[in-house]
N, C-alpha and C positions, 0 to 999 in steps of 0.2 A: 241672283237676278237672272230671269229668263229674257235674254235679248234676241231669241230666235223669232220673235213675233214681228220684228221689223229690221230690215236691212236695206241700205241704199242700192241703187242699180250701178251708180258711177260716182266716184269721189276723186278729188285731187288731194294729194298728200305732199306737204313740204316738210323737210327735215326727216325724210324717210331713211336716211343712212345712220341716224342716231339710234341710241339704245331703244327708246320707246317707239321711234318711228319704224324700226325694223319689225316690231311686233304688230303695229297697225297694218303694214303692208302684208306681212305673213298671214294675218287673220283675214284680210280682204281676199287674198288669193285662195285661202283655204275654203271660204264660204261662197266663192264665185262672184265677188263684187269687182266690177271693172274699176281699175285704179289708174290714175294718171299721176306719175311721179315726176314732180318738177325739181330738177337738180342741176347744179353746176358741175357735177361729177358723174356723168352717165356711166363711166367705167365701173362704178360700184354696183351697177345693176345689170350685169351681163346674163344672169341666170333667172330672170323673172319669167313668170308664166305668161301664156298668150293673152290673158285677161288684163295684163299690165302694159301700159304705154309709158315709156320714159322720154321726157322732154328736157332737153338741155336748155337752161335759161338761168339768168341771174334774177334774183328776186326784186330787182328794181326795174325790170323791163316790163312795164305795165301792159303794153300791147301784146307781148308774148304771153304774159300771164293770162290776159283776157282770152286769147285763143285757146289756151290750155284748159281754162276753167269752163268754157262754154259747154253746156250739156251736162254738167256735173250736178248732183244733188246737194253737194256741200263741199267745203274745204276743211281738211284736218291739218292742223299745224303741230308738229313736234319740234319746233325750233327750240334750241337750247337757250340758256339764260346767261351766256358768257358776258361778264360785266366789262371785259376789255373790248371785244368785238361788237357788242351790243346788237345782236342779230335781230331782235324784235323791234327795237326803236328804229333801226335803219330800214327794215324790210316790210314790216306788217302794214304800214300805211299803203304801200304799193299793192300789197296783196288785197287789202280791203277795197281799195278803189277798183282794182281789176275785177274782183268778185262782182261788185255791183254793176260794172260795165258789161259783164257777161250774164247778168240776170241771176246770179247766185247769191242767196242771202244767208245761208246757214254756215256758221263757222264754229268749229270745235277746236279749242286751243288747249294748252297745257301749262299749268302753273307749278306750284310746289307745295308740299305739305305745310310748311310754316306760314305761307301766305294767308292773311286774314281777309275776310269779307266784311263789309259794313254791318255793324250791329252784332257781330259774332263774338261770343265769349271764348277766351282761350281755354282749350282743353289741356290735358296733361302734356301732350307732345309740344304744343306751342309754349306752354309755361316753362318747359325745360329748355327750349331752343332760343326763345326770343331774348333772354338776357345776354346770351353770347352774341347774337346778331346785333344787339344794341351797342355792345362794347366794340365790336368790329367796325360798326358804322362811325364811331367816334374817331377811328383811325383811317377813315376814308374808304373802308371796304364795305360796300352795300351789296350783300349777296341776294337781296330780294328786288333790287331796282328794276331789272328787266321784267320780272313777273308782275310786279305792282304797276309798272307802266302799261303793260298789256291789260291788266284788270281795270285800271282807271280809264283807259281809252274806251273800253267796251261799256263800262258802267255809265260813263258820261257822254258816249257817242261822239268822241272827238278823234282827231288824227285819222279820219277816214272811216271810223267805226260806226258812224251814224247809219241807221237803217239795217244794221247787221243783227241777225238773231243768233245768239251765241251760247255756248257752254264752255266752261273751263274745268278741266280735271285737275285734281291735286294728288297725284301718287307720291310715294316717298322712296321706297327701296325697290329698284327693279330686280326681277329674277327671270331666269330662263325656264322656269317650271312650266309644265304643260297646262293647257287651257282647262280651267275648272269652272269659270264664271266669275264675273266681277262682283265685288262687294262694294256698294256705293252708299254713302251717307251724307246728308245735306250739311251737317255742321259738327259731326263728331268723328274723330279719327278712329278707324278700326284697326285691324292688323297692319303692321308696318310694311310687310312685303306685298309687292304687286307684280304678278306675272305680266310681262310685256304683251302676252297674247290675250289675257283677260282685259287689260287696259285697251288694247286695240279693238277688241270686240265691243267694248262699251262705247268707244269713240264712234264706231260705225253705227251703232244703235242710235246714238244721239243725233246723228245727221238727219234721220228721218222721224225721230220722236220729239215731242215737245215736253216730255216729262221733266227734263232738267234745264230747260231754257232759262237764261239769266241767273244761273246758279253755278257754283264751283264745288261740286261734290268731291269728297275724299274717296279715292278709289283704291281698293285693296283686292287681294285674291281670296277666294273661298266662297262657298255657298252662303247665301243669306241665312242668318240664324232663324230657327223656327220661332214663330210667335207663340207665346204661352197664353 
């Protein structure tokens, strides 16, 4: 996938200290995108490039978020899906309200490979994983709860997500391998591995492209296979 045709001027990134978040920030710095990193731990970002601004804030401080988001083309969230801390449930409504208050409507979030979309048939990966997830859920362990909460909020325009134009990515196995270009598919799982830099590039592309709006593509690494 050639994502060189579109890149944002300025984005805000939350969750930039996580595995995939690091790849989004690294790719933004590499291709000259101005990044605003919103974090409660600014000490983790001491060696950023001049194009990156680090803002110390809690994700429930809506006025602070509004100030940070103003002038951005979009917001990219790499928040994790910790089912104990529930970072998405607790924080994303504040993020979405602050976005709209700042006049920013494009949101790129991150789900997980097993997460299903409405009307989607299970592929081999989902067929293998979902029986285990169903058993765990019987014992009160819902590994998809946070991702599905984010998905449903965006699909239904609730919890502050009304008026948001969104894309959700679904990577599976993160790697530190060099950038080669994202492989994205609407409803089929490709290779399992996804370079954090390929994923970051795809997220940046989606901020200014409408190609994947209201979709949750599976994102992996590797060039798009040639059409026969």
